[in-house]
NUZAKOL-221468 format. One line per 4 residues: number of its first residue (from 1); their letters; for each residue x, y, z of C-alpha. Coordinates in pm, 1 decimal. Layout:
N
NUM	A	X Y Z | ...
// end
This chain:
425
1	WSVY	-1714.5 3745.6 823.7 | -1973.2 3962.9 964.0 | -2152.0 3966.7 647.1 | -2120.7 3596.0 615.4
5	SKPI	-2233.7 3496.9 953.8 | -2525.3 3735.5 957.4 | -2872.2 3547.1 943.2 | -3026.9 3811.6 706.5
9	PANS	-2808.2 4073.6 491.9 | -2926.8 4425.7 583.4 | -2891.6 4571.2 217.9 | -2836.7 4484.0 -146.6
13	RELW	-2443.5 4545.5 -83.6 | -2444.3 4283.0 180.3 | -2638.4 4048.1 -40.8 | -2403.2 4063.6 -316.7
17	TLFL	-2123.1 4038.0 -75.7 | -2263.9 3716.9 63.5 | -2349.2 3577.3 -313.2 | -1962.4 3642.3 -402.6
21	QCSC	-1840.3 3476.8 -61.2 | -2048.1 3175.3 -140.3 | -1954.6 3163.3 -494.0 | -1586.4 3179.4 -426.2
25	VTVV	-1595.9 2917.9 -142.4 | -1806.4 2702.1 -397.0 | -1555.9 2715.3 -657.9 | -1280.5 2615.1 -467.3
29	IGGL	-1479.1 2342.5 -273.6 | -1587.9 2217.4 -618.7 | -1244.8 2181.0 -752.9 | -1095.3 2010.4 -471.4
33	FYNW	-1403.7 1767.4 -467.8 | -1340.0 1681.5 -830.0 | -985.9 1611.5 -766.4 | -1057.5 1417.6 -469.2
37	LFAS	-1307.0 1192.7 -690.9 | -1080.3 1156.5 -988.1 | -721.3 1141.0 -827.6 | -797.5 969.2 -483.6
41	LEYS	-1102.8 763.5 -524.0 | -1044.1 696.4 -912.6 | -1365.2 745.4 -1037.3 | -1401.2 840.0 -1422.1
45	WHLS	-1338.3 1180.1 -1517.5 | -1684.4 1237.5 -1667.7 | -1850.9 1088.8 -1368.4 | -1624.7 1317.0 -1131.8
49	IAVA	-1719.8 1641.9 -1337.0 | -2087.9 1572.0 -1355.0 | -2088.8 1495.7 -963.2 | -1868.1 1788.3 -873.6
53	VFFS	-2077.0 2033.1 -1090.6 | -2406.1 1909.1 -917.2 | -2235.9 1935.1 -567.9 | -2106.3 2287.9 -632.0
57	LLLL	-2465.5 2413.0 -750.3 | -2614.2 2261.4 -441.0 | -2377.4 2387.5 -211.2 | -2397.7 2731.5 -341.9
61	LTLF	-2775.5 2736.3 -323.8 | -2770.5 2604.5 38.2 | -2497.2 2828.8 166.3 | -2650.1 3144.0 2.9
65	LVHP	-3011.5 3083.2 140.1 | -2960.7 2887.7 455.2 | -2804.4 3050.3 753.3 | -2781.6 2742.1 965.5
69	ARCV	-2630.2 2547.4 675.0 | -2331.6 2815.7 651.7 | -2267.7 2770.8 1021.6 | -2244.2 2379.6 965.5
73	FSMI	-2037.1 2423.7 659.0 | -1791.6 2652.5 824.8 | -1752.1 2403.0 1097.9 | -1704.1 2126.4 876.7
77	MPTL	-1357.1 2273.3 792.2 | -1217.0 2273.0 1130.9 | -1378.0 1928.0 1187.3 | -1151.3 1781.3 942.0
81	GTKQ	-879.8 1822.3 1205.5 | -1078.7 1576.4 1418.1 | -1099.3 1202.6 1423.1 | -1327.8 1176.2 1117.3
85	GRKL	-1079.7 1408.9 903.7 | -806.1 1157.8 1023.5 | -998.9 894.6 867.0 | -1019.0 1062.6 526.9
89	LLST	-647.8 1111.6 541.2 | -590.8 751.2 636.2 | -793.8 603.9 380.2 | -609.1 826.1 117.9
93	CTMI	-274.9 717.4 261.1 | -389.4 365.7 239.5 | -489.5 393.3 -137.8 | -157.0 555.9 -222.9
97	VVVN	15.7 282.0 -48.7 | -175.5 -4.7 -221.0 | -218.3 130.1 -545.3 | 158.0 226.0 -597.1
101	ITPN	348.9 -26.2 -365.1 | 154.3 -342.1 -411.9 | 206.4 -360.3 -798.5 | 595.4 -296.5 -730.7
105	IISN	613.2 -583.6 -498.9 | 443.5 -823.1 -736.8 | 653.3 -709.0 -1018.7 | 944.1 -805.6 -821.1
109	IKTI	812.6 -1134.2 -728.6 | 736.3 -1197.3 -1085.2 | 1125.8 -1127.4 -1145.2 | 1198.4 -1380.6 -889.5
113	LQVI	980.8 -1642.5 -1064.9 | 1137.7 -1556.4 -1394.8 | 1485.3 -1626.0 -1253.3 | 1369.5 -1955.0 -1110.4
117	KCIC	1221.1 -2054.9 -1447.9 | 1525.3 -1972.0 -1626.9 | 1734.3 -2173.2 -1417.1 | 1505.5 -2462.5 -1432.1
121	KNSS	1502.6 -2440.3 -1815.4 | 1852.8 -2436.3 -1880.6 | 1939.4 -2689.3 -1614.6 | 1685.3 -2935.4 -1741.5
125	ESLL	1811.7 -2867.7 -2101.4 | 2155.0 -2932.5 -1988.5 | 2060.6 -3254.3 -1823.9 | 1899.8 -3384.3 -2136.7
129	NSTA	2228.3 -3300.1 -2323.5 | 2408.6 -3514.5 -2068.9 | 2180.3 -3821.4 -2129.5 | 2282.8 -3792.7 -2500.3
133	LLET	2632.1 -3786.8 -2376.4 | 2565.6 -4108.0 -2198.3 | 2429.7 -4236.5 -2507.7 | 2730.6 -4183.7 -2715.5
137	ASWE	2959.4 -4325.8 -2440.4 | 2765.4 -4628.0 -2413.9 | 2742.2 -4682.7 -2799.1 | 3147.4 -4666.0 -2824.9
141	FGDE	3167.6 -4869.5 -2519.7 | 2957.5 -5133.6 -2675.2 | 3145.2 -5104.5 -3002.2 | 3450.1 -5217.9 -2831.8
145	IQRT	3275.6 -5509.2 -2649.7 | 3143.6 -5637.7 -2959.2 | 3472.1 -5657.1 -3115.7 | 3631.0 -5835.8 -2815.6
149	INSI	3362.2 -6080.5 -2820.7 | 3372.1 -6135.0 -3181.6 | 3752.0 -6213.0 -3130.3 | 3689.1 -6491.5 -2891.4
153	NIYR	3444.8 -6708.6 -3113.3 | 3280.6 -6862.2 -2817.0 | 2954.5 -6697.2 -2748.2 | 2828.9 -6421.0 -2973.8
157	PMNG	2515.5 -6217.7 -2837.3 | 2296.3 -6040.8 -3106.6 | 2402.7 -5701.5 -2994.6 | 2692.8 -5606.1 -2774.1
161	HFQF	2556.5 -5225.2 -2716.0 | 2391.2 -5084.5 -2414.3 | 2040.5 -4972.1 -2468.4 | 1920.1 -4638.1 -2314.7
165	SLLK	1586.5 -4498.9 -2330.9 | 1621.8 -4139.1 -2396.7 | 1379.3 -3835.5 -2415.1 | 1462.9 -3724.7 -2750.9
169	NSSL	1174.0 -3454.6 -2769.1 | 1245.0 -3204.4 -2481.5 | 973.9 -2967.7 -2608.5 | 718.8 -3144.5 -2375.8
173	IYQQ	932.1 -3026.5 -2083.1 | 953.5 -2659.1 -2213.3 | 592.6 -2648.6 -2276.5 | 501.8 -2776.4 -1922.8
177	MHLA	727.0 -2519.2 -1784.1 | 579.9 -2235.0 -1998.1 | 214.9 -2335.9 -1894.6 | 331.0 -2326.7 -1529.0
181	GEKI	485.1 -1987.6 -1571.2 | 176.3 -1850.5 -1736.6 | -41.8 -1994.0 -1466.2 | 167.7 -1823.7 -1198.1
185	GRDF	159.6 -1492.1 -1405.3 | -230.0 -1515.5 -1415.4 | -271.0 -1592.7 -1052.8 | -47.7 -1284.7 -953.8
189	LAVD	-258.5 -1085.8 -1195.5 | -575.9 -1180.4 -1032.3 | -449.3 -1134.9 -671.9 | -318.8 -774.7 -786.6
193	ALVK	-675.5 -693.5 -956.7 | -824.6 -830.2 -637.5 | -640.9 -616.8 -396.9 | -672.5 -303.1 -594.1
197	GSVR	-1026.8 -358.5 -642.5 | -1109.6 -434.1 -266.1 | -887.7 -154.4 -145.9 | -1076.1 105.2 -404.1
201	IGNR	-1420.6 -11.1 -288.5 | -1336.8 12.1 69.0 | -1178.7 341.8 13.8 | -1476.1 487.2 -155.6
205	LVAG	-1697.2 354.4 133.0 | -1484.3 475.5 403.0 | -1469.4 835.9 218.8 | -1834.5 847.4 182.0
209	FSML	-1905.3 757.8 544.7 | -1663.1 995.9 676.6 | -1810.7 1296.1 474.7 | -2147.6 1227.2 578.7
213	YLCF	-2026.6 1162.9 940.7 | -1850.9 1515.8 901.9 | -2173.3 1673.0 817.9 | -2367.2 1483.7 1090.9
217	ESTC	-2109.1 1568.4 1346.3 | -2126.0 1928.9 1275.2 | -2500.4 1924.9 1283.7 | -2510.8 1753.5 1605.7
221	YLKN	-2261.5 2001.2 1765.0 | -2487.4 2293.8 1636.7 | -2801.2 2135.4 1753.0 | -2639.0 2065.6 2096.1
225	YLTN	-2522.9 2422.7 2118.9 | -2851.0 2563.7 2040.8 | -3070.9 2348.6 2258.1 | -2838.9 2272.4 2550.5
229	IRFD	-2715.9 2569.5 2750.0 | -2458.4 2378.3 2946.2 | -2309.5 2198.8 2635.6 | -1950.8 2283.7 2596.5
233	NFYL	-1986.4 2586.1 2807.9 | -1654.6 2611.3 3019.0 | -1454.6 2861.4 2840.7 | -1328.8 3198.4 2957.8
237	TQQL	-1492.5 3410.0 2664.4 | -1489.3 3790.6 2615.8 | -1857.9 3790.7 2692.3 | -1807.4 3629.7 3025.8
241	ERLA	-1515.9 3878.2 3116.3 | -1745.9 4170.0 3018.7 | -2021.8 4045.2 3238.9 | -1785.2 3986.8 3533.9
245	VDNK	-1663.4 4363.3 3483.5 | -1986.9 4505.0 3464.8 | -2125.1 4332.3 3763.7 | -1798.9 4402.3 3953.7
249	AAHL	-1728.8 4016.8 4008.4 | -1385.9 3989.4 3831.0 | -1254.7 3777.1 4146.3 | -1480.3 3515.2 4036.0
253	LGSS	-1294.2 3448.2 3708.4 | -986.3 3442.6 3903.6 | -1080.6 3191.0 4162.1 | -1237.0 2987.1 3880.1
257	SKDL	-928.6 2999.8 3635.9 | -845.9 2625.8 3702.4 | -1187.2 2520.1 3565.6 | -1215.9 2743.6 3284.4
261	IRPT	-1013.0 2720.6 2942.3 | -958.4 3012.7 2734.3 | -1055.1 2947.3 2365.6 | -729.8 3095.8 2229.4
265	GWKL	-499.8 2943.6 2483.9 | -286.0 2638.5 2458.1 | -373.3 2491.4 2759.1 | -526.1 2135.0 2751.2
269	SREE	-741.6 1953.5 3009.2 | -650.3 1622.4 3147.7 | -940.7 1474.0 2940.3 | -808.5 1617.0 2626.1
273	AMLC	-458.0 1522.3 2700.3 | -565.2 1158.5 2780.6 | -759.2 1165.3 2457.5 | -476.3 1287.8 2252.6
277	LVQA	-254.2 1001.0 2377.2 | -501.1 730.3 2292.4 | -536.5 857.1 1943.1 | -180.2 887.7 1887.3
281	MLLT	-117.8 524.0 1998.0 | -394.3 393.3 1747.4 | -235.5 618.4 1467.7 | 133.8 464.7 1572.5
285	VALM	-32.3 104.2 1495.2 | -164.6 211.2 1152.6 | 180.9 377.3 1075.4 | 357.1 66.5 1169.6
289	LMLM	140.0 -138.7 915.6 | 209.7 111.1 641.5 | 580.5 78.4 739.1 | 538.2 -310.1 717.5
293	VVAM	415.1 -277.3 341.4 | 684.9 -30.6 277.8 | 962.0 -270.7 418.8 | 812.2 -565.3 210.9
297	DHFT	837.8 -350.8 -94.3 | 1239.1 -302.3 -16.8 | 1266.5 -658.6 76.6 | 1134.1 -806.6 -238.5
301	FRVA	1341.4 -556.7 -442.0 | 1663.9 -652.4 -273.8 | 1567.0 -1038.1 -325.3 | 1480.8 -985.9 -676.8
305	DTAV	1784.4 -781.7 -747.1 | 2013.5 -1024.0 -564.8 | 1849.6 -1321.7 -765.1 | 1893.4 -1159.4 -1104.5
309	RKAA	2288.5 -1062.5 -1019.9 | 2360.6 -1410.8 -880.1 | 2182.4 -1596.9 -1156.3 | 2414.3 -1404.8 -1411.0
313	QFSV	2710.4 -1504.2 -1211.0 | 2625.5 -1879.6 -1198.2 | 2948.1 -2076.5 -1302.9 | 2929.8 -2369.2 -1538.3
317	VPVA	2961.9 -2715.3 -1376.3 | 3177.6 -2956.4 -1552.9 | 3076.7 -3321.7 -1577.8 | 3327.7 -3601.9 -1683.7
321	ININ	3240.0 -3960.9 -1742.6 | 3550.2 -4190.9 -1740.2 | 3515.4 -4549.6 -1869.1 | 3816.9 -4779.4 -1820.1
325	YKIL	3799.3 -5124.8 -1954.8 | 4064.4 -5377.2 -1915.0 | 4098.5 -5753.9 -2005.3 | 4222.6 -5967.4 -1716.9
329	PELL	4495.1 -6205.9 -1795.7 | 4325.1 -6467.9 -1565.5 | 4045.9 -6460.1 -1823.6 | 4253.6 -6526.6 -2113.2
333	KLLQ	4420.5 -6830.6 -1940.6 | 4071.8 -6975.5 -1822.7 | 3960.3 -6924.9 -2198.4 | 4290.2 -7051.6 -2329.7
337	LHTE	4312.5 -6799.3 -2558.6 | 4626.1 -6667.6 -2742.5 | 4501.9 -6366.7 -2929.5 | 4605.4 -6110.7 -2698.5
341	STLH	4712.4 -5908.0 -2987.5 | 4352.0 -5859.8 -3106.9 | 4211.6 -5744.7 -2749.9 | 4280.5 -5393.4 -2634.8
345	DFEK	4191.8 -5218.8 -2330.7 | 3917.7 -4940.2 -2339.4 | 3983.2 -4595.3 -2173.9 | 3822.3 -4302.9 -2288.0
349	SYHH	3699.0 -3964.5 -2104.3 | 3368.8 -3785.6 -2204.9 | 3317.4 -3427.4 -2101.0 | 2988.9 -3217.8 -2050.6
353	HLIF	2907.6 -2885.1 -1876.1 | 2583.7 -2814.0 -1682.6 | 2467.5 -2462.9 -1762.4 | 2213.0 -2302.1 -1506.6
357	SSAH	2167.6 -1951.8 -1657.5 | 2182.8 -1804.7 -2008.0 | 2160.9 -1454.1 -2146.1 | 1876.5 -1563.1 -2369.7
361	CGIS	1637.4 -1590.5 -2073.3 | 1352.9 -1322.3 -2077.3 | 1408.4 -1173.3 -1737.1 | 1269.4 -832.3 -1636.9
365	PPTP	1479.9 -593.5 -1443.0 | 1364.4 -552.8 -1075.5 | 1154.3 -233.9 -998.9 | 1311.3 -19.0 -732.6
369	PNPS	1082.5 143.4 -472.3 | 981.8 496.2 -532.0 | 1157.0 746.8 -266.0 | 903.3 1003.2 -337.8
373	LLLV	606.5 767.4 -224.5 | 786.0 721.7 95.3 | 814.2 1103.4 129.7 | 432.6 1137.4 57.4
377	VGLL	341.1 874.4 325.8 | 548.9 1042.3 576.5 | 406.6 1386.8 504.9 | 75.1 1248.6 557.5
381	FCIL	148.0 1089.0 868.8 | 304.7 1408.3 1016.7 | -28.1 1592.3 923.1 | -232.1 1312.5 1088.8
385	FATV	-19.6 1312.1 1414.6 | -45.8 1698.2 1401.7 | -435.5 1674.1 1385.4 | -421.4 1444.8 1710.1
389	FLEA	-289.5 1724.5 1928.1 | -489.1 1993.9 1740.9 | -807.3 1815.9 1773.0 | -904.0 1986.1 2104.4
393	FTHR	-848.5 2334.7 1943.2 | -1046.5 2249.0 1644.2 | -1340.8 2192.2 1894.1 | -1286.3 2540.4 2053.9
397	LCRK	-1275.1 2682.8 1693.8 | -1601.4 2518.2 1615.8 | -1758.1 2668.2 1911.4 | -1608.9 3021.8 1828.3
401	IAGS	-1787.7 2988.3 1464.5 | -2112.8 2885.5 1627.9 | -2108.9 3180.9 1863.0 | -2028.8 3432.3 1579.9
405	FFQS	-2327.0 3300.6 1382.8 | -2555.8 3307.2 1696.6 | -2430.9 3597.9 1911.8 | -2742.5 3657.6 2102.3
409	WEEK	-2733.7 3274.2 2204.7 | -2372.3 3321.7 2300.4 | -2472.4 3591.2 2537.6 | -2718.5 3373.6 2711.9
413	RALY	-2481.2 3090.8 2759.9 | -2233.6 3337.1 2882.4 | -2492.0 3475.5 3136.7 | -2560.0 3106.7 3254.1
417	LFKK	-2219.3 3033.7 3322.0 | -2151.7 3372.1 3518.8 | -2463.3 3270.1 3740.0 | -2311.3 2915.1 3779.6
421	LSRK	-1986.3 3044.9 3882.3 | -2169.5 3289.8 4130.9 | -2338.3 3029.3 4281.3 | -2057.9 2815.2 4329.6
425	H	-1870.3 3092.5 4482.0
// end
């Protein structure tokens, strides 16, 4: 670390050591950067490789030649544990949820629509068959009435049959239902593609902005550290303790222990604690939104699974048509007919079954939620909540990194703080 943080290598051995260190860091960061572009942001593999190689070469030259750039880059790593790092992790978590859970929800909704389509198709076909049954019953009943009127010999209509206007061609209904199902499927595919595309573009924008802001934030910290001697200067460092011992003023540190924080301690100031609580509340809201999407996935699966199982258990509904035709004796007396032997009562039953479901329906099985996906989201949010409470310590680590790169300036800052405590005392 002393070679890495030194402004200028002292000899060729330190020069090669620095080049080896920068090369190892560049290879690791380049591999992670490629995986992030290809797996998380979903860029094409050749574009990811090209960008990762170019970024790695540029990073190697910058780290090896520019001493402040090494300091800024070193501070970017702990800065990932701050608010900007949480934005990156949150965008990754959102991408995982949308890309993996949204298609599952849409697939289960399509299964529910397939069940409804199957029920409508079979029930309409069964109802059309029931109208054919009515036609058969009316024709037989009309034959009986025709024979009865022929035996009376008073008035003979041209035809004694009932006339039914039946839809003989049922393919029109099936065609309309098929077109409606295809339209619904296309609409769902369009919504799926729109959601995926919007989330992908939004995730890329957030990721790019977050990475730029990480560099900007680390650069601003280093700039304030080097230009403002009062900036982030309230820590009980080793340089301050050495100054107090050399000037025989160790009692100053004891009386000011409430105002000073050790960089390696676990104590949080009141401002740091309040900031952690606010960030934890905002992160809880994001977690609740994610859980709503996961709950929607489980809900649609349960509904689709229940619909498929209940549709297979639909019972056949029996339908019966009873026709009972009797010749009244008063009518025979009124007509003064004596041909009872040629007149007969008509009584007959016609049976039909309404079918709502069939094994020939093409219903895709419901897709269950992926439990490993919930585990990944849970782990990511555990990391996010951990970074909320570790953010104060990452700031302290950034200050320690800046002090190791600019040791002479760190001595001046410690001297300024010591004089400030002496004046206050």
